[in-house]
N, C-alpha and C positions, 0 to 999 in steps of 0.2 A: 085772131085779127091779123090780117096779111102784113106783110112787110111794107108795102105801099101805104098802107093806113098808118103805120107806126110812123114812118117819115113825116107824113102829113101832120100829126098831132104832136110830135117832138118839140122840144125848147128850141129856141132860136140858135142854131149853129154858129150865127155872126156874134152873139153874145159870148159864147165859148172860145172861139176865135180871138176876140178882143181880151178876154181874160188870159189866154194863153201868151198873148203878145205883150200884155202888161207884165207877166210873170216873167218872161224871157228877158224884158227891159232890165228887170230887177236882178236877175240871175246872173247873166252875162258877165257884168263888171267884177262880182264877186269870184267868178270862176278863175280869174286871173291873179287875184290876191292869195297870199300864202297865210293870212292872218284873219279869214273870213269866220262868221259864226257857221260851222259846218252843219250844226243841228237844225239851225233856222233854215239854211239852205237846202239841206234834205227834205225837210217840210214843204218847201216851195217846189221841189222837183217832184215830189209825191203827188202834191196836188196839181202840178202841171201833166203828169201822167194821167191822173182821173180825169181832167178837162179833154185831153187828147183822147182818151178811150171813149168819153161821151160823143166826141165827134166822129169817131169810127163808127159807133152804133147808129148814130143819126144823121151821117153826113149825107147832103143831097145828091142827086145824080148829076153827073158832070156834064152830060150834053144840054141840060136845062139852066145851068148856072155856070157861065165861062168864067165869072168871077172865082168861083169856087174851085177851079181848075187851077188857076193862078195861086190860090191861098193853099190848095194842096201841094204843090211844089214848094211853096215856102215853108210849110209844116214838115215836108220830106228834108229839105235843106237844114232847118233848124235842127230836126232829129239826128242827120247826120252829124252836124255840128257837135251836140251833146254827146254822140256816141265816141265820136273821135277823142273829144275832150276827156271822157271817162277812162280813156285808155292810155292817156299820157302820163308817164312817171313822174309825179312830182314829189319832191322830197318834203313831205309834209308828216311830222311826228304825232300829230294829234291822232287819237284812237278811234274818232268819228269819223275822219277823212274817209276811210273804206267804205264806209255805210252810205256817206254821201255820193261816192262814186258809183256804188251799186244802184241808188236812187237816180242818178245821172243816166245809166244804161237804162233804166227801165222808163224814164221820160222820154230818151231818144228813141227807143224802141216803139213806144206809143205814139209819138209824133211821126215817126217813119210809117208806122201802122195805118195812122190816121191820113196821111197824104198818098197811101196805096190806093190804085184804080181798083173799080169794083171788081173786075175779074181779071185778076192777075194770071201771068203765065207761070210757066215752071220756074223759070230763074227766080222771079220774084217770089214765088212761093218759098222755094229754097232758101232764098235770102232771108225772108221774113222769119222763116221758121228757125234759121240759125240763130237769128238776133233774139227771138223768144227763148231759146234754149240758153243762149249765152246771159241774157238778164237773168233769167230764173237761176241759174247756177251761181251769179254774182250776188243776189240776194240771199240764196241759201248759204252762201260762204261767209255772209256776215250776220247770219242769224235772223233775217227777215224771213222766217219761214212761210209766213201767211201770205205776203206779197209774192214770194217765189211760187206757191202753189196757185195763187190766183193768175199770175202771168203764165206758167206754163198750162194750167187748166185752159185758158181762154185760148191758147194756141194749137190746142188738140185739132180744132177745125182745120188748121192749115195741112195739119198731116193727113186728113182724110182727103182735102182737096188736091195736096200734092200725090198721094197714092192713086186717086183717080185721074189724075191728069194723064193725057196722051203724050207719048213719046215713041212714035212708030219706029224711029232708027235709033233710039236709045242713046241719043246724044248726051241726056243728062241723069242718066241712070246712076252714075257714080256720085255726083252732086246730092241727086235725090235720096240715095241711100245714106250717105254721109248725113244729111240733114235729119232725116227721120231718127237713125241711129242716137245721133246726138241729143234730140228730143227725148227719146226714151231714156237714155243714160242720165240725161239732166234732170228729167222729173223724178226718175228713180231715185237718185241721188239727194234731191230735194225733200222728197216723201221720206227717206229713210232719216234724214236730219230732223225733221219734223216729228218723227216718231210714228209716222203712218206706214207701218210694216205692210200692212195689205196693199197700199198703193205700189209700195216699193216692191213688193213680191211680183205684182201684176205687171210692173214695167219689166222686170228681170224676165218674166215669161215672153212678153212681148219682144224683147231683145233675143232670147234663145230662139224663138220662133222665127225670127228674120234671118235665117240662113242666106238667103238671096241677096238681101242688103250687106251682111257680113262679108260675104265674099267679095263685095265690090269695094269695100273699105280699103283705104291705103294702110301701109304699115304703122304709120305714127297713129291714125285713128283706131287702129287696132289696139296698139299699145295704150293708149289713152282709156280706152273703154275696159281694156282688162285691168289697168291700174284702178280705175273706179271701183270695178267689182270687187279687187282685191282690198281697196281700201275700207268697203263696206264688210267684207269678211273679217279683215282686222278688228274693226270697231265692234262687230257683234263679239269677237273674241274677247276683247278687251271688257265690254261690257258684262258679258257672262261671268268673266273673272272676278269683277267688282261686286256683282250681286249673288255671288254663290251659285248660280245655276251654270256651272261650268259644261256639264255633259250635255244639256238641253241647248245652251247657246252654241256650244261647238258644232252639234249637229245641224243648228240652222246656218252656221257660217260655212259649212262644208259644201253646201249648194253654190253658195256665192263664189267661193274660190275655184270649186269646181268649173263654172262657168267661165271664170277668168282664165283657167288653164285650157279650157276648149278654145278660147278665142286666141291665146297666144301661143298655143300648140303649133299651129302651121308655121310659125316664125322660127321653128326650131334652127332650121337650115341656112337661116340669113346670116351675113357677116356682121351685122350691126350688134355692137358688144352690149347696147342698151337693152336690147331684147334678150340676151343672154342674161342679164342682171336681173331683169323683169321676171324671166322665166324660172330663176333661181329663187327668187322672192316669193313667186306664187307657189312653186314646189315646197319650199319651207313653210309657208302660212298652211299649205293643204295638209302636209304631214303634221302639223302642230293640231290643226283642226281635227284630223282623223284620230290623233291620239286622244286628246281631249274628249272627243266624242265616244272613245272606246267603252267608256262607262256605260253608254246608251246602248250602244251598238258595237258588241265585240268584234264582228268582222272589220270593223274600222281600223282595229290594230294592225292586220296585215296589210291593209291599204297604206296605213301610215308608213310601215316599214319600207314597202314597194315604194311608196314617194320619195322617201329619203334615199332610198339605194338610187332611184332614177336622178335624184338631185345629186348625189355625190358623183355619178357618173357623168352629169353633165358639166361638171366643174372642169374647167381647162387644166389641162395637166401643167401649164406653166403657171399656174397661180401659186402663191405664197400659201402653203399648206399650214403655216402658222398663224395666218390671219384670223381675226375675231369670227368672220363667217364661218370659215372651215371648222373652228372650233365650236361654233354653236351647232353645226350639223353632227359633230361627234357626241355631243352633249345630248342632242335629240336622240341619237341613235341608243345612247346609254339608256335613257328614260323608256324608250320603246322596248328595249331588251329587258329592262326590270319588269315593265308591265306584263309583257308577255311570259316572265318567268324564264327566261333563257337560260341555257347551261352555262356552267362556270366558265368553260373555254370561250365562250362568245362574249361574256361580260368582260373577262379579263383583257382580251384582246381589244375590246372597245376602250377599255381605260388605258391601256397601255399606248393606244393611237392618241389619246387626249395628252398623256402626261409626254410622250415623245416629241409632240409639236407644239406644247405649251411653253410660254415664257414664264419663269418663276417669278411671281409677284405675291403681295398680300391677298389680292382678289382670287388669283387662280388657285393658291394652295389653299383658301377658304373654302373654294367651291369643291376641290376635290375631297376635303375632309367632311365636309358635310354631307356629300354624297355617300362617303364611306360608312357613314354613321347610319344610314337607313340600310345598310347591307350587313349589319352586325351579326347576322343568324349565319351568315357564310363566312366561318373565321379564316379558312385558308385563302379566301378570294381577298379579303380585306387585308390579310397579313403580306400576301404576295404584292398586292398593288402598294401597300406602303414600302415594301423593300425595293420595288421597282421605281418608285418615286426618289427613293434616298439615292440609288445608283444615279438616276438621271441627274439629280442635283450635284452630285459629285462630277460628272462626266460634262456638265453643261459648262460652255466656255464663258458664260456671265458669272462673275464670283460672286454677284449679288444673290444667286440661288442658293448659296451656302448660308445664307441669313435665316433662311426657313427650315434648316435641318432640324432647330429644336421643337419646332411646331409638329413636324412629321413625327419626330421621336416621341415626343409626349402623347401624340395621339395614338402610336402604336403601343406605348406602355400602357395607356388607359385600356386599349382594345385588348390586350393579352391579359390584362387582369381579369377579362371576364370569360376566358376561356376555360371551359371545364377540364381540359387536358393540360395539367400543370406542366408537364414535361414538355410538351409541344410549346406551350407559353414560353418557356425559359430558352428552348432552342431558337425560337423566333426573335426573341430580345437579344440573344447572343450574335445570332446573325446580324441583326441590325448594328449593334454596337461594334462587331467585327469590322463593319464597314468604315467606321470611324478610324480605326486602328490600320486598316489596310490602306487607307487613303492620308495617313498620319495627319488627319485634322484633330485640333483640339477644340472641343466645345468651350466657349466662354464660360466665366464663372457663373453668371445670372442664369442662363439656361441649364446649366448643369445644376446649380441650385434647386431649380424647378424638377428637373427630373428626379433628382434624388428624393425631394420630398415626396413626390408622387410614389416612388419605390417604397419609401419607408411608410407611406400611408396604406398601400396594399399590403406590406409586410405586417404592419400593425393589426391590420383585419384579419390575416390568416392567423396571426398569433393569439388574438381574442376569440378566434374560432377553434383554438387547440389544434391547429394543423403545422405543428412544430416545424416539420422539415421543410414544408412549402413556404413558411415564412422566412426560414433562414435561407433559402434559395432568393427570395425577394431582395433580402437585405445584402446577400453577397454579390448579386448582380451590380450592386451600386459601387464595387470595388473596380469595376471593368476600367481598362486603361482610358477610354473615351471619356472619362469624368477626371482626368488628370489634373485638371485646373483646380480642383478642389480636393484633390486626393490627400494632402497634407492635414486637412481638417476632417473629412468624411470617411477615409478609409477606415481609420480606427473605430468609429461610430458604428459603421456597416458591420465590421468584424464582431465587434462586441454584441451587437443585438442579434447576430447570427449564432455567436456561441451562447448567448441565453436562450436561444430557441432549441439549440441541441441539449441543452442542460434540462429543459422543460420536457423535452421528448426522451430523455434517458440515454441520449447518445454521447456519453461523456468523452468517449476517445476522439470523436469528429469535434466536438467543443474544445477540447484541450489543443487540437491540432489547429483549428481556427484562431484560437486566442493568441497563439505563439506568434502570429502573423502581425500581431499588433506592435507598435513601438513601445519599449518598455517606460516611457517616460510620464504616461498618464495615470494617476491613481485609479481611475475607472477601470482601465485595463487589469490591474492587478485585482481590483475587486472581484472581477469577472473570474480571473484565475483562482482566487480564493474560493468564489464558489464552486467552480468545477472540481478544485482538489475536494472540498468539504464534501460533496455528493460521492465523490470517489473513494471517501475514507482515507485519502493521503494526507494525514494530519500534518506531518512535516513540511509538505509541498504548502499546505494552507497557512502555516505559519510563517514561512519565507515571504508569501504572498502579502500578509499583513504587514511585515515589516517593510518590503519594497514599496507598498502601497503608501504609508505614512510619510514616506520620503519623497514620494512623487510629485509631479506638478498638479495643481487642481485638486488637491486633497481636501475633502471636506470630512469633518467629524461625523456626518451622519452617516458615512459609510461604515465606521466603527461600529455604530450603533445597530446597524443592520446586521453587519458580522457578529455583533454579540448574541443577537438573536438567533443567527445561524449556528452559530457553535453550540448555543446552549440546546437547540433542538436536535442538533446531531449527537450531542453528548460528547462532544470533544473538548475534554477539559484543558488539555494542553493548549489549544487552539483558543479556548476561551480566555485563558488566562493571558495569552499572547496579545489578543484583542482589548482586554481590559488594561492590560500595561500599556498599550498604545494610546488608549483613550485617555489614561492617567496623564501620559506624557503631554498630550494634546491639551487636556484641561490645565494643567500646570503652567504650560507657555501662554495660555490666554490671560493668566494673571489674577488679580484680586477677586474677580467677579466669581471666577471658577474655584475659589480654595474649598469652599463648602462642598461643592460636587466633588472634588478631588477627594476629600476626606471619605465621602461616600463609596468613591469608586476603590480607595486603598481596603477600606473594610471589604469590599466585595472580593478583591483579589486576595486578602489574607484568608479570608474565609474559604476561597476555593483552594488556596495552597494547603491549608490544614487539612482539608477533604481529600486532597491527592496525597499528602504525607502518610494518612492514616489508611491508606489502601494497602494491601498485602504487595510486599516486593517492591515499594516505592524507594525511589532513589534518594535517601536522606540527603547524602551528601550535595545532589543538586539542587533539592529543594529549600534546604535550609539558608543559604547565602541569598537566595531568591526571597525568603520570608525576612528575612534581616534588613534586606534593601528596602523592602516596601514599609516595614516598620520605621526604618531611618526616615524614609520619605513622609509618613504620618506625622512624626516627630517635627520634621521641618515645617510641614504645614499648619500643625498645631502652635508651633512657635510664632509663625507669621500670622496667624490668626490672633494671638495673644497681643503680638506687638501692634496690631491694627485695631485692637479692641473690638474683634468682631468675632465673638464668641456665641452669639445668639444662635441657637438652632443646631450648635454641633457639640453641646456638652455631653449628650448621651453617646455620640459617636467616640469622643474621647475617652469617656468612661469603658466603653466597650474595647477600645484598643487598648488600655493599660491592662485590663483586667484579662484580655486574650493573651498579650504578651508574657505576662506573669504567669498565667495557667500553661501556657505553651512551654515556656521555659521550665516549669515545674515537672511536665510531662517528660520533657526532653532529658532531664536528669536521669530518668530511669530507662528512657527508649533509645537515646541517641548515643551511638558508642562514638569515642573521640571527638566530640562536638563541643569541649569544655569552653572554648572561646566563643563559639556561637551562643551557648547558653548565657555565658557572661554577658555578651552584648543585649541578647533579649532582656534579661534581667535590668541591665541598666537602661534599656528602652523604656521598659515598663516603670522603672522608678521615675524617670524623666517625666513621663507622660503623666504619672500620677503627681508627680510635683506640679504640673502646669494645671492639671485637674483640681489640684487643692488650692491653687492661687486664685482660681475664678470666683468672683464675688456671689455667683448663684450657688456655689458648693460649700457645704459646711465640712469643716475639718474634724472629722470624725477620730477617736482613738483607733478605731478598727483600720482606718486608712493609713494612720501614722505606723501602725504595726506592719501592714504591707509595705509601708515605705521602708522600714527597717530589714524586713525579711529580703527585698529586692536588693537593697544595698548591700546586705551581706552576702547572698547568694551569688551576686554578681563578682563580689571579690574573691569568694571562696573558689568559684569557677575558675577564674583567673589563675588562682594559686594552683589548683589541680592540674589545669592545663599546662601551666609552666613546669609542674613536677614531671608530667609525662614526656615533655619535651627535653627537659633536662636530663632524663634518663636515657636519652639518646646522644648524650655528650655533644650538644650543640654548641658552637663557638660564639664568641662575642656576646654573651649572656649579660654582661655587665648593665647595659642600657635597659634591658627588659627585666632584670631584677629590680633595678632602681624604680622603673614604672610601678612595678607591682608594689613595692615598699611604699611609694607615695599613694597609690590607691587604698592600700590597708589603712595608711593614717587618715586619709580622707573619709575612708568608710567609718572609722572609729569616730571622728569627729560628727559625722552626719548623724550616727546613732546617738552618741551622747548629746548632740543638741537636740534630738527627738525627745530624749528622756527627760532633759533639762527644759522642755518646752511648755507651753500652758496646758497643753492636754495630757492629763495624767493617766498614765497606763495602768491597767489593773495589775493585780499580783502576778498572774499567769504571763501577761505580755511583758512585765517586768523581768520576770525570770529568763523569757526567752531572750529578752534584749541583753541582760547579763551574760547569759550563755554565748551570745554572739560577740560581745566584747572580750570575753576570756578567750574565745578561739582566735579572735583578730589579734590578741596579744601574743599567742603562741605563734600565728603567722608572722608577725613583726619581728619576733626573736628570731625565727627561722630563717627569713631573708637577710635580718642584719648580720647574722653569722656569715651567709653566702658572701654578703658584700664587705664581711669585716668591720662593720661599723659598731665597734664595741661600746662606744659612749652611748649609742642609740638604744643598745640593748639594757644598759643601766636605767635609762630614762623609761624605757617599757616596763621594766621591773617595777620602779618607783610608781609609774602611772598604776600599774596593774595592782600592787600593794596599797595604793590608796583608794581603790574603788571599793564601794559597798558590796558585800554579799559576793564577794569574788568567790570562787570555788577553789579548793585547794588543788583540784586536779590542773587548774591552769599553771600553777607553779611546777607541778611535778613534769608537766610538758616542756615547761622551758627549761627546768632542769636537765631533762633528758636530753634536749637538743643541745645544751650546752655541755652537758658531761662528754658527749660523743665527739664534741668539736675539738679536734686536737690543738688547734690554734687558739682556742679560747683562753683567755687570760684568767688566771685565778681571781683577780679583783672583780672579774665579771661573773664569774661561775659562784664565787662565795655569796655574793648578795642574794643570788637565787638559791642558793641552798638555805641560806637565813630565812628567806621570805618562806620557804616551804616549812621549815620548822615553826617559824612565828605563826604562821598560818594554821598549821596543824595543832600549836598549843591552844592558839585563841580560839578556834571553832571547834576543836577537838573531833576533827573529821577525818584526820589521817590514819591510816591503818598502822599498828604498831610495828609491822614488818617494815614498811616503807619509812616510818619514822627512824627506826634503827639503822636502817641503811643511809638514809641523808645525814643522821647524826654522825654516823661513822665518818662520812665524807667531809663533813664539817671540821670535825676534830682532826682529822687528818691534815687538812689544809692548814689549820691554826697551828698544830704542833710543828708542821714542817717549817713553819715561819721561825719559830723558837724565839719568839719576842715577848718579854713579859706580859705585854698586853694580851698578845694571842693565848698565851698559856692560861691567862686568867679566864679569858672567854671560853676556852677549851673546857677548863675544870668546871665552868658554869653549866655549858652544854651536859657534860658527864653527870653533874649533880641531877640536872633535869632528867636525864636518862634513868638514872638511880631511882628518882621519883616515880617515873612511868612504870619502870621495872617491879617496884613494890606493889604498884596496882595490877599488873598483869603477869604475875609469876607463876600462877597455877596453870599446870598443863591443860586442865579443863577448859580454861579460858579460850575461846576462839581468837582473841586477840592476844594470845601468848607472846611475850617477848621472845625473838628467836634464841635458840640457845647458843648458836655461833657468834652472835653479835653480844651476847652475854659473856662469851669467853673473851671476846674482842675487847670490850669494855674492862674487863678484869685485867688482862694483860696490859693494855694502855694505861690505865690507872696506876698499876704497879710500877711499870718501867718508867712512868713519867715521874711518879714520886721518888724514886731511885735517883733519876737524874737531878731532880731539884736537890736533892741531900746534898748530892757530890758538888752542886753549884751553890751549897750553903744557904738554900732558899727554903728553910725550915718551915716558914708558913705554908708555902705553896705544896712541900712535900707531904706537910701534915693533912691538906685537904685531899691531895692524891690518895695518900695511905687509907684515910678514913673512907673514901669512896670505894677503894678496891676491898677494904674490909667489908664494906656493907654489900658489895656485890657478891661476895663469897656466899652469902645466904643464899644465893639465887642460881647457885652453879652446882655441878656434881663434885662430891668430896669437899665440899665448901668449908666445913669446919677446919680441917687439915690445913687448908688453904689459908683459911683465916689465921690460924695459930702460927703458920710460917711466916705470914706477912706481918703479923704483929711481932714475931720473933725477929725478922731482919729489920723492921723499923727500929726496933729497941736497940738493937746492936749498931745500927748505923747512927743512930743517936748519942749512943755511947761513945762511939769512935769520934764522932765530931765534937762530943764535949770536951774531950782530953785536948 
C-alpha cells in the first residue's frame, strides 16, 4: 500500500495532537518543581513521545492543511522547550531523576521530529540526527536500552537521507560527518550496553569504514569517539576478567582499543594535554589487552611490549616519575617480561625501576613481595631485588620507609629457607643483616622476635632433617647485631641451639667454642656445656658444669634427671655421682614432700660410691669421706621422717641403709688402711639407723637386730680406740679432750650393751657370749684410757663393775693388770685390787694358768709385804697358803700346768724370811704360819728335805731363844 493510502486511512492526527497538548499541560508545571513524582512524569513523557512518533508517521501534507503547519511549529517549539529543560542542571538527589531527563530528551526529539517538514534540508537532517543520537545515548546511559535501540533504529533513515543529500560546495560536510559519526558511535554504544554485540560490531565497522567522515571531525569529536571506543574496550576487558574468559575477551577488546588508537593517533603532535592523557590511556589499555590476549595469540605479547614502550616514550619528560600512572606502566612491563620469560637482567632492571621510584607504603611493599613470590624459582633475582629494596629503604628520605624493613627481612628469610644452596642462603642473609649494622639501625623488639621465630623454625626443620651444621648456621644467624634489641634474651638461646646441633653432628670442638660465647648465668647454658663435655669424655669438665648449673638462674631439676641418664649412658661414674648429689641437694631443699625421694637418691649415691670404691686403684681416701657424708644425710632424712611420722614406704630403704653401712664398715676393717675414724663413724651411723629402724612400729625387734646393734656399738668404739692409739703414737699434743671423749664413748657403749642384754629380748647363748666378750674388751679400754687420763678412781670403779659381771673372763683382769703393771704412776691401791681380782677370778673359775697365777700371786704378796702391816701380812700368808694348795695339786713335772720352779723357790724364800721377821717381832703365831708354809713348800723344791730340816732347826732355835 502506498504512503498516500496510509495517510488517508490513519487515525485522526488531531486526536493525537489534543492528547499531546493535554500531557504537556500536565507535565510542564511538574518540570519546575523539585519534589515531583519523577516516575509518573517519566511515564507521561514516554507516552508523549509515542504520540509524537505517531504524528510523525501519519502527519498530513502541509500544503493541504495550513492548520497543521501551525501545529507543526507548536510541536517543534514544545520539543525544543523539553530538550532545553532536559539539559538544565537541577540539584535533584532522586535516583529516578536522570531517567526522567532521558525520557524528556526522547519526548523533545519526537516532538521536534513531528514538527519537521516533509523534505528537510541538510541542516535539518544534521540537526535531527544529532538529536536522535544524543537521545539514544541518554536512554542508554540510564539503562533504557530498548527505548535507546528504538530511537536510534528509527533514526537510521536520516543517515541515509543525509548521506544522499547534495552538497555541491561541501558547505555542510563537517556537520554531516559529525552527525553521522555521532550516530554510529551512539548506536554502537547503546547496542553494546544492551548486550547486542553483533550490532555493536557492525557499528564499529561502519565507523572504521568512514575514513572520509573521520578526517572531517574536530579534535574534540575525535577524542570523544576514541573515548567511547576505549570505554567499550575496557568494559570488555573487565567483563572477561569477571567471567573467566580472559584470553578471548581480551582478544575481542583488542580491536576496539586498536580502533580507538587509530582515531587518536593523528592527534599525537597536538599541544592539547587532554589528547596526551587520552593517548596514554589508550596505549595502556591496548598493552593490557595485548598482554591478556597473548594466551590466545602469542604474537600479541610482542605487540604488548611495543605498545608499552611507545607509551613510556610518550610520557612527558617533566612528568613525576613516582606517579601512580608511571608505576602502573612499570608493573605492566614486569608482567610482560615475566610472560615472555625475559632474562634475569631485564627483570631485575624492571624491578629496580619500580623500587627506585616508588613511595614506601603498606600497599607498595605488599605489591613487591607478592610479585616476588611468583619468581621464587629464580633465587638470585629475588634475593637481589630484596637487597635492593632494603638499600632503597635506608636511602629513602622518608623515615616511614624504615617501618617496612621487617616485612622485607621476613620475606628474605623465608625465601632463603627454600634455597638448595645453603651457603648462598647464609651469605644472602648476612648481606641483608649487615645493611642494618652498616646503617646503625636497630630493629624493634616485635619485628626482631618475628624474625628470630622464623629463623628458629627453619633451624628446627634442618635439625629434624639431621642436617646438623646447616641447622646450626640458621640458629647462629640469630645472634647478628641487627637483632640487638632482643640480644639479651635471644643470643644465649641461639648459641645453645647451635651448640646442640654441633653436638649431634659430632663437632664437639665447635660446640664447645659456641657455648663459651653464652653468658654463664643461665642453667641451660651449663647443661649444654655438660652435654658437650660428656660427649668429649671430659668428665672433670662435666662435673664442673653440673656444679655451676645447679647454682645458676632458671635451674630446673629436670635438667639433672636428663644429666643422670646422660652420665649413666656414657659410663661416667664420677659425673653420675656429681649429678646424683646435686639432685639430692635439690630434693632436700624442696622440703617434706621430697624426703622419700631423697632417701632413694641417697641409696643410689651410696651404691654408686661403693661400686667405685671396689674398683682397682680406687682412691679410698677420697671416697670414704664422701660415703660418710651421704650416710649422714641418710640418717638426717630418716630422723626427719621419723619425727614427722612419715615412715610409710621407706622402711625397706632404711633397712638397706643400715645393713649397707654395717657391711661396708666391716669390709673397711680389712681393706681400708688408716681409716679407723671413718670406720667408727660408719658403725655409728649403722647403729643409729638400726635404732631408728627398730623403733618403727612396722618392724619387729628381733634378737638378731639387737645383736647387730651390739656389734655396731662395740665396733664403733673399738675403731675410735684404735684410731686414737695410732694418732698418739705420733706424739700428738693436746690429747686430753680427745682421751676424755673416748672414755665417755666407752662408758656409753658399755651402758648400751648392758641395756640391750637386760632388755626384753633374750639373747641366745652364743650372742650372750659375744656381748660379754665385748664388755670385757670395753673394760680393758676403759682402764687403758683412765690410766692415760690418770683417773685412778675410775679404774677402781671399772674393776669393781667388771668383777661383778657374770661370766667375766679371766683374760679381762689379766689385761687390766698388764696395763696397770706397766703404768709407772699407777697407785698401789689401784693395782692391788686388780691383781686381787685376777686371783679371785682364777680361783673361782679355775681358768687361770698356773704360770700366770704364780706370777700375779708373787706380785700381790710383794705389795702386801711391802706395806708391813699386820693385816697385809695376814692377807699375804693367806695367799701363800692358797699357793701351797695349788702347788700340791700341780707339783709333778709331767703336769702341763706344773707350778714354775722359780716361783716355788720365791715362795719358799719369802715364807722363810717373813717367818723370821715375825719371830723377831715376837709375832709367834704369824711366824708359825709362815714357817709351816715354808716347810710344806720344801717338799716341792730341789733338795727339799735338807731345806726342810734346816728350816725346822732354825725355827726351833729361834723359838728357844725367844722363850728365854
